[in-house]
C-alpha positions in Angstrom: -0.2 -0.2 0.2 1.5 3.6 -0.4 0.0 6.9 0.9 -0.9 10.3 -0.3 2.4 11.8 2.1 5.0 9.3 0.8 4.4 10.8 -3.0 4.1 14.4 -1.8 7.7 14.1 0.0 8.9 12.2 -3.5 7.1 15.5 -5.5 8.7 18.0 -3.6 12.3 15.9 -3.6 12.0 15.9 -7.8 11.3 19.9 -7.4 14.2 20.5 -5.1 15.9 19.1 -7.6 14.4 20.2 -11.1 14.2 24.0 -9.8 17.1 24.9 -7.6 19.8 21.8 -8.5 19.5 20.4 -5.4 19.5 16.8 -4.2 17.6 16.7 -1.2 20.0 13.6 0.7 22.5 16.9 0.6 20.3 19.0 2.8 19.1 17.1 4.8 18.1 13.5 6.3 14.6 13.6 7.3 13.1 12.9 3.8 9.5 14.4 5.1 10.4 17.7 5.4 11.4 18.0 1.5 7.8 20.2 1.5 9.3 22.5 4.3 12.6 23.3 2.4 11.2 23.4 -0.7 8.5 26.3 0.3 10.9 27.6 2.7 13.7 28.0 -0.6 10.1 29.5 -2.7 9.2 32.3 0.1 13.0 33.6 -0.3 12.6 34.7 -3.8 10.3 36.9 -5.6 7.3 36.5 -7.6 8.6 37.2 -11.0 5.9 40.2 -11.9 6.3 43.8 -13.7 6.6 46.6 -10.8 6.3 50.1 -11.4 9.9 51.6 -9.9 9.5 54.1 -7.3 12.5 55.9 -6.0 12.8 58.1 -2.3 14.8 61.1 -2.5 17.3 59.5 -0.8 18.3 56.8 -3.5 18.2 59.9 -6.3 21.0 61.6 -4.5 22.6 58.5 -3.3 26.5 59.9 -3.8 27.0 56.6 -5.3 25.4 57.5 -8.5 28.2 60.0 -9.4 29.9 56.6 -10.3 28.5 56.3 -14.0 29.2 52.6 -14.5 26.6 52.3 -11.0 24.5 54.7 -12.5 23.9 52.7 -15.6 23.8 49.2 -13.7 20.8 50.6 -12.1 19.2 51.9 -15.0 19.7 48.4 -16.2 18.1 46.7 -13.1 15.1 48.9 -13.3 14.3 48.1 -16.8 14.3 44.3 -15.6 11.8 45.4 -12.9 9.4 47.1 -14.7 9.4 44.8 -17.6 8.7 41.6 -15.2 12.4 40.3 -15.4 13.1 37.8 -13.3 15.4 39.9 -10.7 15.8 37.2 -8.4 19.3 36.4 -9.8 20.6 39.8 -8.5 19.8 38.4 -4.9 21.9 37.0 -2.5 22.9 33.2 -3.0 22.0 32.5 0.1 18.3 32.7 -1.2 18.6 29.0 -2.6 20.6 27.7 0.3 18.2 26.3 3.2 21.1 25.4 5.8 25.1 26.8 6.9 27.7 24.3 7.7 26.3 25.1 11.2 23.1 23.5 10.6 21.4 27.1 11.2 18.4 27.5 8.2 19.3 30.6 6.3 17.2 33.2 6.6 17.1 37.0 5.7 17.2 38.7 9.0 16.7 42.3 7.0 13.4 41.4 5.3 11.5 38.9 7.9 12.4 41.8 10.5 11.5 45.0 8.1 10.2 44.0 4.7 13.3 45.1 3.6 15.1 43.2 0.1 18.3 43.8 -0.7 19.6 43.1 -4.6 22.9 43.9 -6.2 23.5 45.6 -9.2 25.0 43.1 -11.4 24.7 39.1 -11.3 26.9 36.1 -11.8 26.6 32.4 -11.6 22.7 32.8 -11.0 23.5 35.8 -7.7 24.4 39.1 -7.1 27.6 40.3 -6.8 29.7 43.0 -6.1 29.3 45.0 -2.7 26.9 48.0 -3.7 23.3 47.1 -3.3 19.6 48.1 -3.6 17.2 48.0 -0.6 14.0 47.6 -1.4 10.7 47.1 -0.1 8.8 44.6 -3.1 4.8 44.5 -2.6 2.0 44.0 -5.3 3.4 45.2 -8.3 5.6 48.5 -6.9 9.0 48.3 -6.1 10.1 51.4 -3.8 13.8 51.6 -4.0 14.8 53.4 -0.3 18.6 53.8 -0.7 21.0 52.4 -2.7 24.3 51.5 -0.8 26.4 48.5 0.5 26.8 44.8 2.5 27.5 47.6 5.9 23.9 49.5 5.9 22.5 46.1 6.2 22.2 46.8 9.5 21.1 50.4 10.0 17.8 50.1 10.6 17.9 53.8 12.1 18.6 54.9 8.4 16.0 53.0 6.5 13.2 54.1 9.2 14.3 57.4 8.3 14.3 57.5 4.9 10.7 55.1 4.9 9.3 57.7 7.2 9.8 60.4 5.0 8.8 58.9 1.8 7.2 55.9 2.3 5.3 56.1 6.0 2.5 53.7 5.2 5.0 51.1 4.5 7.1 50.3 7.6 5.5 48.9 11.4 8.8 49.2 13.7 8.5 52.8 14.2 8.3 52.4 18.0 11.2 50.2 17.9 14.4 51.7 18.8 17.6 49.4 18.1 21.2 50.1 17.5 23.1 49.5 14.6 25.6 47.2 16.5 22.2 45.1 18.2 20.7 44.8 15.0 23.8 43.2 13.6 24.1 41.3 16.3 20.6 39.6 16.1 20.5 39.5 12.4 24.3 37.1 12.5 24.2 35.2 15.8 21.2 32.3 15.2 20.6 31.9 19.1 19.5 35.7 18.9 17.4 36.5 16.1 14.3 37.6 18.2 10.8 38.0 16.3 10.8 42.1 16.2 7.0 41.7 14.6 5.8 39.8 17.1 2.1 41.0 18.1 2.5 43.9 15.7 0.3 44.9 13.6 1.5 44.3 9.8 0.7 46.2 6.7 -1.8 43.8 4.8 0.6 44.2 1.6 2.6 41.9 3.8 0.2 39.1 3.5 1.6 37.2 6.7 4.7 36.4 4.3 6.8 38.3 7.8 7.5 36.8 10.9 9.4 34.3 12.1 9.2 31.0 14.1 11.4 28.1 15.7 9.6 25.1 14.4 9.9 22.3 16.6 9.7 18.8 14.4 10.3 15.3 15.7 13.3 17.4 17.9 14.6 18.8 15.1 14.8 23.3 15.5 14.2 25.0 12.5 14.0 28.9 12.2 11.0 29.2 9.2 8.8 32.5 8.6 5.6 32.3 9.7 4.0 31.8 6.3 6.2 28.5 5.8 5.0 27.1 9.3 1.6 27.3 7.7 2.1 26.4 4.4 3.6 22.7 5.6 1.6 22.5 8.8 -1.8 22.5 6.9 -1.0 20.3 3.7 0.7 17.9 5.7 -2.3 17.5 8.7 -4.9 17.0 5.9 -2.5 14.8 3.6 -2.2 12.3 6.5 -5.9 12.3 7.0 -6.2 10.7 3.8 -6.2 6.4 4.2 -3.1 4.6 2.5 -4.5 3.2 -1.2 -4.7 -0.7 -1.4 -3.1 -0.4 -4.3 1.5 -1.4 -4.8 3.6 1.8 -5.1 6.0 0.4 -8.0 6.1 3.3 -10.6 3.5 6.0 -9.1 3.6 9.3 -9.5 2.1 12.3 -8.0 1.2 15.7 -10.5 -0.9 18.7 -8.9 -3.5 20.2 -11.2 -4.2 23.8 -10.3 -7.3 24.5 -12.9 -8.8 21.9 -10.8 -7.1 21.6 -7.0 -6.5 18.3 -7.5 -3.9 16.1 -6.5 -3.2 13.1 -8.9 -1.8 9.6 -8.9 -0.9 8.0 -11.9 1.3 4.7 -13.1 4.1 5.8 -15.2 4.6 3.2 -17.6 7.0 2.3 -20.1 6.1 2.9 -23.6 2.6 3.8 -22.6 0.5 6.4 -21.7 0.9 7.4 -18.0 -2.5 5.8 -16.0 -4.3 7.9 -14.1 -5.7 6.1 -11.0 -7.0 8.6 -8.5 -8.2 12.0 -7.9 -8.1 13.8 -4.5 -9.1 17.4 -4.2 -6.4 19.8 -2.5 -7.4 21.9 0.6 -9.2 24.8 0.8 -7.2 26.4 2.7 -3.5 25.3 0.9 -0.5 28.0 1.1 1.9 26.1 -0.2 0.1 24.6 -3.4 0.3 28.3 -4.2 3.9 27.8 -4.8 2.9 24.5 -7.4 3.6 24.9 -11.0 0.8 24.0 -13.4 2.1 20.6 -14.4 2.2 20.1 -18.4 
C-alpha cells in the first residue's frame, strides 16, 4: 500500500532537484520535510511580475550615483524590474540555500523583520555580486527603492526608518522600536538571538503575512522559518495524513498537481505507454503551499 504523504514527499524532492538543482540527500536526512525546504526556498524568492519603480529622495541623491558605471547598472536593473524579468538572480546566492555549515536555516533577517529586501547591481552565476546594494520594499506591483548602499548598511535600521518615514510612511511598522545598528547586527548574524521583532504587532496588509519568524520543532529538530512557511507545511501535511492509504502497489506511482481543478493526481508511469491515471483527490481548501506549485504539463 502507498500513502499520499509518501508521494507528496517524493514530489517535492524532485522539485528541489529540478528547480533549485538540489538533491535532498545533500540537504537533510529527514525526507519528510522536503515540502518545508521547498516552501522555505520559494519564500525567499520574489514573484516574477512587472513592477512600478518608485525611488526615494535619498536613493535619487545617492553619492554612489556619481559613479557612471553604477548609474548604468541601476538603469539596467530598473528596466528589468519594470518589464517583469526575473530579478531573483540579483539577490544573494544564499536565497538558494537551506542551511549553513552549523546546521542553521539561512534566513534574510533584514527582510523578515522589516520587509526590506536587498539586490545587487550585477549578477553572475545565478547570484548577485559586488558590494553595492539596492535596498527596497517590494509589495504587489510596486518596487520602492529606498537606498543605494553597501553591505555594511544591512544593519542600519535607523537610517531605513528615516527614509521610509519621510517618503513612504505607510510601509513601515517598526516605528516604536529603538534598536542600535550594533545590536541589530548581533541579532542578524547570531542564530541564538534573532528575535521576532514584529511578534504581536500590526502588519500592513500589503505584506500578507509574508513576514514573522518562528522556531519550528519537527521530531526534536528545530528550524527557524517564516510563519507563512510553517503554516503551509502544517496545514497541508495534516490534511494529507488524514487520507487513508491506497490499496495499490507503490511501484511506478507518481504525483502531479492539477491547479486548474485543484486536485492531487496519482498516476502510474508506464514505459512505452501513456501514463495511467489512477486517482484524483481535492487539494485542501486553504493550502498556502499549493500556491507555490507550478501547473503540470
